C-alpha positions as CSV (number, residue, x, y, z in Angstrom):
1,X,34.3,14.3,15.7
2,X,33.0,10.8,15.1
3,X,30.8,10.1,12.1
4,X,28.2,7.4,12.0
5,X,28.6,4.9,9.1
6,X,26.1,5.7,6.3
7,X,23.7,2.8,7.3
8,X,23.5,3.9,10.9
9,X,23.0,7.6,9.9
10,X,20.1,6.6,7.7
11,X,18.6,4.5,10.5
12,X,18.9,7.5,12.9
13,X,17.2,9.7,10.4
14,X,14.4,7.2,10.1
15,X,13.8,7.2,13.8
16,X,13.6,11.0,13.9
17,X,11.0,11.1,11.1
18,X,8.7,8.4,12.6
19,X,9.1,9.1,16.3
20,X,6.3,11.7,16.4
21,X,3.8,9.1,15.3
22,X,5.0,6.5,17.7
23,X,5.8,4.1,14.8
24,X,8.6,1.6,14.4
25,X,11.3,3.1,12.3
26,X,12.2,1.6,8.9
27,X,15.5,-0.3,8.6
28,X,16.7,2.0,5.9
29,X,15.6,5.3,4.3
30,X,15.6,5.9,0.6
31,X,17.7,9.0,0.0
32,X,18.8,8.5,-3.6
33,X,18.5,11.6,-5.8
34,X,16.1,11.8,-8.7
35,X,18.8,10.6,-11.2
36,X,16.2,8.9,-13.4
37,X,13.6,11.6,-13.1
38,X,12.3,13.5,-16.1
39,X,10.4,15.8,-13.8
40,X,11.7,17.4,-10.7
41,X,9.9,20.2,-8.9
42,X,9.8,21.7,-5.4
43,X,7.0,23.1,-3.3
44,X,5.4,23.4,0.1
45,X,2.8,21.0,1.4
46,X,-0.4,22.9,2.3
47,X,-2.7,19.9,2.9
48,X,-2.4,16.2,3.5
49,X,-5.5,14.7,2.0
50,X,-4.8,11.1,3.1
51,X,-2.0,8.7,3.4
52,X,-0.9,8.9,-0.2
53,X,-2.3,12.2,-1.6
54,X,-1.2,15.7,-0.8
55,X,-1.8,19.3,-2.0
56,X,1.4,21.1,-2.9
57,X,2.0,24.8,-3.7
58,X,4.6,24.2,-6.4
59,X,7.3,26.8,-6.7
60,X,7.6,28.7,-10.0
61,X,4.5,27.2,-11.7
62,X,2.9,30.6,-12.1
63,X,-0.1,29.6,-10.0
64,X,-1.2,30.2,-6.4
65,X,-3.5,27.2,-6.6
66,X,-2.0,24.1,-5.1
67,X,-1.6,20.9,-7.1
68,X,-3.1,17.7,-5.8
69,X,-0.3,15.1,-6.0
70,X,-0.7,11.3,-5.9
71,X,2.2,9.3,-4.5
72,X,3.9,6.9,-6.8
73,X,4.2,3.2,-5.7
74,X,2.1,3.1,-2.5
75,X,-1.5,2.6,-1.6
76,X,-2.9,3.7,1.8
77,X,-6.3,2.8,3.0
78,X,-9.1,5.2,2.2
79,X,-10.8,8.0,4.0
80,X,-14.5,9.1,3.9
81,X,-14.1,12.4,5.7
82,X,-11.1,14.7,5.0
83,X,-10.0,17.6,7.2
84,X,-7.1,19.9,8.2
85,X,-8.1,18.9,11.7
86,X,-6.7,15.4,12.4
87,X,-9.4,14.6,14.9
88,X,-12.0,15.0,12.3
89,X,-10.6,12.4,9.9
90,X,-12.9,9.4,9.2
91,X,-12.6,6.3,7.1
92,X,-10.8,3.0,7.2
93,X,-8.9,3.0,10.5
94,X,-5.6,2.3,8.9
95,X,-6.4,5.0,6.4
96,X,-6.7,7.5,9.3
97,X,-3.4,6.3,10.8
98,X,-1.6,6.7,7.5
99,X,-3.0,10.2,7.0
100,X,-1.9,11.3,10.5
101,X,1.5,9.8,10.0
102,X,2.1,11.5,6.7
103,X,0.8,14.8,8.2
104,X,3.5,14.5,10.9
105,X,6.2,14.0,8.3
106,X,5.5,16.7,5.7
107,X,2.6,19.0,6.5
108,X,3.8,22.6,6.0
109,X,7.2,21.5,4.8
110,X,9.2,21.9,1.6
111,X,9.2,18.8,-0.6
112,X,10.8,17.5,-3.7
113,X,8.5,16.0,-6.3
114,X,10.0,13.6,-8.9
115,X,8.9,11.1,-11.5
116,X,10.5,9.2,-14.4
117,X,7.9,10.6,-16.8
118,X,6.8,14.3,-16.7
119,X,3.4,13.2,-17.9
120,X,2.9,10.6,-15.2
121,X,-0.7,11.0,-13.8
122,X,-3.2,8.8,-11.9
123,X,-6.4,7.5,-13.5
124,X,-9.5,9.5,-14.3
125,X,-8.6,12.2,-11.7
126,X,-5.5,13.1,-13.8
127,X,-3.5,14.0,-10.7
128,X,0.2,14.2,-11.2
129,X,1.9,11.1,-9.8
130,X,5.2,11.8,-8.0
131,X,7.7,10.5,-5.5
132,X,7.7,12.9,-2.5
133,X,10.9,13.6,-0.6
134,X,11.4,15.8,2.4
135,X,14.6,17.4,3.6
136,X,15.9,16.1,6.9
137,X,19.4,16.3,8.3
138,X,20.7,17.7,5.0
139,X,19.3,14.8,2.9
140,X,16.2,14.3,0.8
141,X,14.2,11.4,2.3
142,X,11.6,9.5,0.4
143,X,8.4,9.7,2.4
144,X,6.6,7.0,0.5
145,X,9.3,4.6,1.8
146,X,8.6,5.7,5.3
147,X,4.8,5.0,4.9
148,X,5.5,1.5,3.7
149,X,8.1,0.7,6.4
150,X,5.7,2.0,9.1
151,X,3.2,-0.6,7.9
152,X,0.7,2.1,6.8
153,X,0.7,1.5,3.0
154,X,0.8,-1.3,0.5
155,X,3.4,-1.5,-2.2
156,X,1.7,-0.6,-5.5
157,X,4.4,-1.3,-8.0
158,X,4.1,0.3,-11.4
159,X,5.7,-0.8,-14.7
160,X,6.4,2.8,-15.9
161,X,7.3,4.5,-12.6
162,X,9.6,1.7,-11.3
163,X,12.3,3.7,-9.5
164,X,11.4,2.4,-6.0
165,X,9.6,-0.8,-6.9
166,X,12.2,-3.1,-5.5
167,X,12.7,-1.0,-2.4
168,X,9.0,-0.7,-1.6
169,X,8.4,-4.5,-1.9
170,X,11.4,-5.2,0.3
171,X,10.1,-2.7,2.9
172,X,6.6,-4.2,2.9
173,X,7.9,-7.7,3.4
174,X,10.2,-6.6,6.1
175,X,7.4,-4.7,7.9
176,X,5.2,-7.8,7.6
177,X,7.8,-10.0,9.1
178,X,8.4,-7.6,11.9
179,X,4.7,-7.1,12.6
180,X,4.8,-3.4,12.1
181,X,1.6,-1.3,11.7
182,X,-1.3,-3.1,10.0
183,X,0.9,-6.2,9.7
184,X,1.1,-6.7,13.4
185,X,-2.2,-5.4,14.9
186,X,-5.2,-7.3,13.6
187,X,-7.6,-5.8,16.1
188,X,-6.8,-2.1,16.0
189,X,-10.0,-1.4,14.1
190,X,-12.1,-3.6,16.4
191,X,-12.7,-7.2,17.2
192,X,-13.4,-9.0,14.0
193,X,-15.0,-12.4,13.4
194,X,-13.1,-15.2,15.1
195,X,-10.3,-12.9,15.8
196,X,-7.7,-15.5,16.9
197,X,-8.3,-18.0,14.1
198,X,-5.3,-18.2,11.8
199,X,-6.0,-17.7,8.1
200,X,-3.7,-18.1,5.1
201,X,-3.9,-16.3,1.7
202,X,-2.3,-17.7,-1.4
203,X,-2.5,-15.8,-4.7
204,X,-2.0,-17.5,-8.1
205,X,-0.8,-14.6,-10.2
206,X,0.4,-16.4,-13.3
207,X,-2.6,-17.9,-15.1
208,X,-2.0,-21.0,-17.2
209,X,-1.4,-20.2,-20.9
210,X,-2.2,-16.7,-22.1
211,X,-3.1,-14.6,-19.1
212,X,-5.5,-12.3,-21.0
213,X,-7.4,-15.3,-22.3
214,X,-7.6,-17.0,-18.9
215,X,-8.8,-14.4,-16.4
216,X,-10.1,-17.1,-14.0
217,X,-6.6,-18.6,-14.1
218,X,-5.8,-15.9,-11.6
219,X,-7.2,-16.7,-8.2
220,X,-6.9,-16.2,-4.4
221,X,-7.2,-19.0,-1.9
222,X,-8.3,-18.3,1.7
223,X,-7.4,-21.2,4.0
224,X,-8.6,-21.7,7.5
225,X,-5.7,-23.0,9.6
226,X,-7.7,-22.9,12.8
227,X,-10.2,-25.2,14.6
228,X,-13.5,-23.5,14.1
229,X,-15.4,-22.1,11.0
230,X,-14.7,-18.5,10.1
231,X,-17.5,-16.5,8.6
232,X,-16.2,-14.4,5.7
233,X,-19.3,-12.4,4.7
234,X,-18.4,-8.7,4.4
235,X,-14.7,-9.3,4.4
236,X,-12.8,-7.9,1.4
237,X,-9.7,-8.9,-0.6
238,X,-7.7,-6.7,-2.8
239,X,-4.7,-6.4,-5.0
240,X,-2.5,-3.3,-4.7
241,X,-4.4,-1.2,-7.2
242,X,-7.3,1.1,-6.4
243,X,-10.2,-1.2,-7.3
244,X,-13.8,-1.5,-6.2
245,X,-15.7,0.8,-3.8
246,X,-13.2,2.7,-1.7
247,X,-10.5,0.4,-3.0
248,X,-12.0,-2.6,-1.2
249,X,-11.5,-4.8,-4.2
250,X,-13.8,-7.8,-3.9
251,X,-16.3,-8.0,-1.0
252,X,-17.1,-11.6,0.0
253,X,-20.9,-12.2,0.0
254,X,-22.9,-12.8,3.1
255,X,-23.2,-16.4,4.3
256,X,-19.8,-17.5,3.1
257,X,-17.6,-19.2,5.6
258,X,-14.5,-21.3,5.5
259,X,-14.4,-24.5,7.5
260,X,-11.3,-25.7,9.6
261,X,-8.7,-27.2,7.3
262,X,-10.6,-26.1,4.2
263,X,-10.3,-23.2,1.8
264,X,-12.3,-20.8,-0.4
265,X,-11.1,-19.9,-3.9
266,X,-11.9,-16.5,-5.4
267,X,-11.4,-16.4,-9.2
268,X,-10.7,-13.0,-10.7
269,X,-13.1,-13.5,-13.6
270,X,-16.8,-14.2,-14.0
271,X,-18.8,-17.3,-13.0
272,X,-21.4,-18.6,-10.7
273,X,-20.6,-18.8,-7.0
274,X,-20.6,-22.1,-5.2
275,X,-19.9,-23.0,-1.6
276,X,-16.1,-22.9,-2.0
277,X,-15.6,-21.1,-5.3
278,X,-16.4,-17.4,-5.7
279,X,-16.0,-15.1,-8.7
280,X,-14.8,-11.5,-8.5
281,X,-16.5,-10.7,-11.8
282,X,-13.7,-8.8,-13.6
283,X,-13.1,-8.9,-17.3
284,X,-9.3,-8.7,-17.2
285,X,-6.3,-10.0,-15.2
286,X,-5.2,-7.9,-12.3
287,X,-2.1,-9.5,-10.7
288,X,1.2,-8.2,-12.2
289,X,3.6,-10.7,-13.6
290,X,7.0,-10.8,-11.9
291,X,9.8,-9.1,-13.7
292,X,13.4,-8.6,-12.8
293,X,15.8,-5.9,-13.9
294,X,15.0,-2.3,-13.2
295,X,11.2,-2.8,-13.2
296,X,11.2,-5.4,-10.4
297,X,7.4,-5.9,-10.7
298,X,5.3,-7.9,-8.2
299,X,2.0,-7.6,-6.3
300,X,0.0,-9.3,-3.7
301,X,-3.4,-10.2,-2.2
302,X,-4.5,-8.7,1.1
303,X,-7.5,-9.9,3.1
304,X,-9.3,-7.5,5.5
305,X,-12.1,-8.3,7.9
306,X,-15.3,-6.1,8.1
307,X,-13.7,-3.9,10.7
308,X,-10.9,-3.0,8.3
309,X,-8.1,-5.0,9.9
310,X,-5.6,-6.9,7.8
311,X,-5.9,-10.6,8.7
312,X,-3.9,-12.4,6.0
313,X,-1.8,-11.7,2.9
314,X,0.5,-13.0,0.2
315,X,3.1,-10.8,-1.4
316,X,5.2,-11.8,-4.3
317,X,8.0,-12.3,-5.3
318,X,10.0,-12.8,-2.2
319,X,12.3,-9.8,-1.8
320,X,13.1,-9.9,1.9
321,X,12.2,-11.7,5.1
322,X,10.0,-14.3,3.5
C-alpha cells in the first residue's frame, strides 16, 4: 500500500472539506493538536450562526443548552438574517457565502474546541472564543484555517490567542495572491462604482512617536491607479476587528471621490474632513504593531464598495506571496 507524503495527504484532506462548497482548496490544513491549549472541550454543532460563530452542545458540561462559540482569529462578513435554512440567510454577500461554507464543513458534526486561555471570551457578548476543529480522515482539522484559505474570512490576529496567528496571515496572503473567494471576485455582490478601475490601499500602521499619543499618525491611503474618477461615497474601510455598524468600520461620506493618479487619506483619529483628508473619528489606535516570535502579530486595511465587494487591501507584515 502506497502512502501519500504528509503534505499531499493534507492537501487531499483540504480538497474533500471544501469540495461541497465549490471553493478552491487551501494549500495546507492546520492539524496540530491543542498542545498550547488551557481549555479543550468536545461537542456537537447544532447551529451555524454565521461564518465565524456557531452553537455547540458541549459534552459533559451538565447543560442541554448549547453554547454560542466565537471563532478565534478570523472575521467573516456579517449577516442581518440568521436561519437554519440556508436559502433564508441575508446580509453581506460574502457573509452569506462564509456561513454556507462553514455549514457544509461542520453542521451536525462533532468538533473540538480549544483555546490558550480557558477564560478567553469575545467582547460585550461574553461568548467563549475558541479554535474549532473537525475530525476528518482520522485527523483534527482547523476549520478557521479553511475559512481563511477559501477567501471567506479575514485574519483577525490576537495577542493573547496567538496559536494560529502566523498560519492565518500566511493563508490570507496566499488566498489574495491566488484570487480565491472575496480576493478574486470583486463583482459577486453586484456591479460597484467604476468596477474595472484599479485602486490601491496602503496602511500606515506604525504612527510616529508614541502611538497612543498620535492616533492620527495611523492612516489609510486609497489611491486611484485608473484613468477616470472613482466615487467613494458609501464605501467602507475596516481593520480586522469588529468595528462600526455591522463591522463596516469607517463609511466614506457621500460626495467623496478620488481622481486618477490621486489619493484620499483617512486618518484614524478626529479632525475636520477636507477634499483629500478624511477622519475616522476614533479616540485610540486600531492597527496592531508587528511582532515576531510566537505572537506573530499583524493586521490590514480592507476596502469594500457599497455592494459589499472587496476592491483593494493591504495586509502586513508580508508572510507569504507578497
